[in-house]
N, C-alpha and C positions, 0 to 999 in steps of 0.2 A: 291296149295290146297285152298279150301274155308273154312271159319270159320263155326262152328256149330251155333245153335240158341243162344248160350251164348257168341258168339264172340271168342271162343277158336279154335285154329287151331289143326289139327291132329298132334300127336307126334310120332315120330319113336324113338325106344330105342334099344340100343345094348350094349354089353359088349365087351371089348377088353383087352387083356393082355398088361399091361404097358411094354414098351420096345422100345422106339424110332421108332414108326410107324407113317407114315404120316396120317393125318386126312382124306385126300382124299381117301386113300386106305382102311381105316377102313369103311368109308361110302360106298364105292363101293362094298367091299366084303360082306357087310351086306344089300345090295340092298336099301340103303337109298339115295334117289334122291338128287344129289348135283347140277345138272345143269338144268336151264330153257331150253326151246325149242332151243333158239339160241346157248346156251352153249353146248348142246348135239352134235351139228353139228360142232361148231367152236372152241371147247376147244383145248388147246395146248398139251394135254396129260400129264400135270403135270410139264411143264417146267417153269411155273411162268410168262409167257409172254402175257396171254390173259385176265386175270382177271375175268373169268367166274365162278370161284369157290370161290367167296367172301362169307365168313360167318361171323357172329358176335358171339363172345364168351360171353355168358351170365354168365357162372360160370365155374371155373376151370382154370383160366389163369395161376395159379402157377404150373400146371401140364404140361404146354406147353413150348416149346422153345421160346426164344426171337424172335421178328420179324427179318427175314433175310434181307440182303441188297436188294434183289429183292422186298420184301414187303415194305421196307422203301421207295424205289423209287416209286412203283406202288400205294401204299396207303398213300402217303405223306400228302394229305389233308383230309384223312378219319379218323374217330374216332379210337382211340387206340384199341378199342375192335374188330375192323374189322381185319380179317386175310384172307390169301389165303390158302385154305385147302391143296393145293399141296405143300405148304412150311411149314406147321404147323406140328411139331412133337409132338405126344402125349406120355408123360411119358418118364422115363428112369429108370435105375436100382435103383435110390435113391428115386423116388417119384411115387406116383400113386394117383388117386382120380377120382372124378366125373367131367365130362366136359359137359356143356350144350351149345348147338350150335343153333343159329337161322340161318336158310338158307335164302338166298335172302334178306339180311338186306336193300339193296338198294330199295326194294319194299315197305318198311314201310312208313306209312303216318305220 
């Protein structure tokens, strides 16, 4: 997406019931684009082996699971705020809250 005249990017919003659901699935079910052109064709379908679903968690880290072993390997040299949406579980029976996600953090300047 391209920024508007103020430099702001369009924002997609959705609500999801907390309860151990993958971020990738929440975005997909709510038609929030997760993949760039290459990722649409080459994604691994949620197996954690391609890295095309990288997102940055801007807010709400405490509502998510810890990085999985797959993420620890794949995102070893990336910022702690970067996650693989296919490995990131949102909420559980004990917590809920707002999660703000930046898609395509690798495109940031």
